[in-house]
Every structure is written in C-alpha cells, then in structure tokens.
C-alpha positions in Angstrom: 85.2 99.8 112.3 85.6 101.3 108.9 89.2 102.2 108.5 92.6 102.2 106.8 94.7 99.1 106.4 97.4 100.7 108.6 95.3 100.8 111.7 96.7 99.2 114.9 95.8 95.6 115.9 94.8 94.6 112.4 95.6 91.2 111.0 97.9 90.8 108.1 96.1 89.3 105.0 97.6 86.6 102.8 97.0 85.3 99.3 98.6 82.3 97.8 100.9 81.9 100.9 102.3 85.5 100.5 101.4 88.6 102.4 98.7 90.5 100.5 99.4 94.0 99.5 97.9 96.6 101.7 95.4 98.8 99.9 93.9 102.2 100.6 90.6 101.8 102.3 89.4 105.0 100.7 88.4 103.0 97.6 86.2 100.1 98.8 84.5 101.8 101.8 81.9 99.3 103.1 82.7 96.9 100.3 85.9 95.8 102.0 87.1 98.4 104.5 84.8 97.3 107.4 86.7 95.4 110.0 85.4 93.6 113.1 85.9 90.8 115.5 83.9 87.6 116.0 82.8 88.9 119.4 81.5 92.1 117.9 79.7 90.2 115.1 78.1 88.0 117.8 76.9 91.2 119.4 75.5 92.3 116.0 73.7 88.9 115.7 72.2 89.4 119.2 71.1 92.9 118.3 69.4 91.5 115.1 67.6 88.9 117.3 66.1 91.6 119.4 63.0 93.7 118.9 64.6 96.8 117.2 63.1 95.6 113.9 59.5 94.5 113.8 58.6 91.1 112.5 57.3 92.8 109.3 60.6 94.7 108.9 62.7 91.5 109.5 60.6 89.8 106.8 61.3 92.7 104.4 65.0 92.6 105.3 65.5 88.9 104.9 63.2 88.1 101.9 65.2 87.6 98.7 64.4 90.1 95.9 66.6 88.6 93.2 67.7 84.9 93.4 68.8 84.5 97.0 69.7 88.1 97.6 67.6 90.6 99.5 68.3 93.9 101.2 72.0 93.2 102.0 71.3 89.6 103.1 71.7 86.3 101.2 69.8 83.2 102.0 71.0 79.6 101.8 69.2 76.3 102.3 70.9 74.4 105.2 68.6 71.4 105.4 65.8 70.4 107.8 63.7 73.1 106.1 66.0 75.7 107.6 67.3 78.8 105.7 70.4 80.5 106.7 70.6 84.3 106.4 73.9 86.0 106.1 76.5 88.0 104.2 80.1 87.3 103.5 82.9 89.6 102.5 86.3 89.7 101.1 89.1 92.0 100.1 92.8 91.5 99.3 94.0 88.9 101.9 90.7 88.5 103.8 87.5 86.5 103.3 84.6 86.1 105.8 81.2 84.5 106.4 78.4 85.5 108.7 75.5 83.0 108.6 72.5 83.0 110.9 69.6 80.8 111.8 67.4 83.4 113.4 64.7 81.0 114.4 67.3 79.0 116.4 69.3 82.0 117.6 72.4 80.5 116.1 75.2 82.2 114.2 78.3 80.9 112.4 81.1 83.5 112.1 84.2 82.6 110.1 87.0 85.2 109.6 90.0 84.3 107.5 93.1 86.3 106.8 93.9 84.2 103.7 92.0 84.3 100.5 93.0 80.7 99.9 90.2 79.6 102.3 86.4 79.3 101.8 84.7 80.6 105.0 81.3 80.1 103.5 81.8 76.4 103.3 83.1 76.2 106.8 80.2 78.3 108.2 77.7 76.1 106.3 79.3 73.0 107.7 79.0 74.5 111.2 75.3 75.1 110.7 74.8 71.6 109.2 76.5 70.0 112.2 74.3 72.1 114.6 71.3 70.7 112.7 72.6 67.1 113.1 73.7 66.7 109.4 77.1 65.5 108.4 78.7 68.6 107.0 79.3 68.7 103.2 82.9 69.8 102.8 84.7 69.3 99.6 88.3 68.0 99.9 90.9 70.7 100.3 93.5 70.8 97.7 96.7 72.6 98.8 97.5 75.5 96.5 101.1 75.8 97.8 103.4 73.0 98.8 104.1 72.4 102.5 107.2 74.4 103.6 109.0 72.7 106.4 111.2 75.7 107.1 108.2 77.9 107.7 106.4 75.2 109.7 109.4 74.4 112.0 109.0 77.5 114.3 105.3 76.5 114.9 106.1 73.0 116.1 105.7 72.2 119.7 103.2 71.4 122.5 100.2 73.6 123.0 98.0 73.9 126.0 95.2 76.1 127.2 96.3 78.6 129.8 94.3 80.0 132.7 94.0 83.2 130.6 92.7 81.4 127.5 90.2 79.4 129.6 89.0 82.7 131.2 88.6 84.2 127.7 86.4 81.2 126.7 84.5 81.1 130.0 81.1 81.4 128.3 81.6 78.5 125.9 79.8 75.2 126.6 81.9 72.6 128.5 81.9 70.2 125.6 83.4 72.9 123.3 86.1 73.6 125.8 86.9 69.9 126.1 87.3 69.7 122.3 89.6 72.7 122.2 91.6 71.4 125.1 
C-alpha cells in the first residue's frame, strides 16, 4: 500500500527508544510511504521468481549500472559465489531489508519499526546461515539504557497457541521447534 501514516493497522515507529513523529506521506511517496507485510513481500518474491519477466529482462533488472546499484535493485556478495539482490528502505521510525537469492528461490525479509536496528545485517546473516556460513554480525551496542519499569509489563511466560501454530502452518517443522 502507499498511504498516510494515520492509516488503520499500521505499526508505530520508534527512534532512540521514543515514538517517531508521524509525517505526511504526501512528501516521500515511494521513497518511504510504501507499507507492506512480510507475507505480501513473500508474494512479491514469488511473483519475481515466475515467468512474467524473461531471463533477458531479469538480467537487465538485476545487473548493477553504478557500483552495486541497478534498476531499483542492489547486489551484495553473500559468499559461496552467491549474489543477493534486494532493496531496503527506511523512513522516520522504520527500516527494512528485502534480500533475495533468486537462483535458490530464497528471500530474507526483515521489517523493523525502530531506526535503532540494522535490518540489512540481519537479512545478510539469514542468507549466510542458509548458505552454511557463520553469520557475520557486529556486536550490538545499546543506544539507550535498559529501563526496568518499561520492561516489567513484558515479563512472563510465553507459549505458542493453537492460533499462532495455525498461522505458521507452512513453516518447516525445525523452524516451528525453534520458535516454540
């Protein structure tokens, strides 16, 4: 969707542990006003894997023109001779990464509602793990101190419910086991 920050069912963005100011989406248009879900982005990946574009058109789309940037796509070396193709994004309170390995039909989608995170690093680590490499993740340095008062309401025991298991029904059993 392309829409305004006040739309229903939209996540609140954060920056430096404070709620980010809502901005008018009439200014950034596609450079920040696009919103989606991981499920919809997976559908986009599946579409791109299909035959809508010919092999020649895909080569044109994904071939870098300047440094690692092509026609809306950036390339990154993942290791094992593999190149990830993707595009990230960000706007006040939100940062994202969408990295694909088209030859393997694999996609890493990371959506963060805090600009204090680095989704590109997480997505790259996901792909490196898929390829059998230990992920290269720099140590995280907390930008704000731990706030016990804010954390207290979140303390407790968590378990997967029948509804959450149903939502994840298509996930591989080993992934479900890790989540559980």
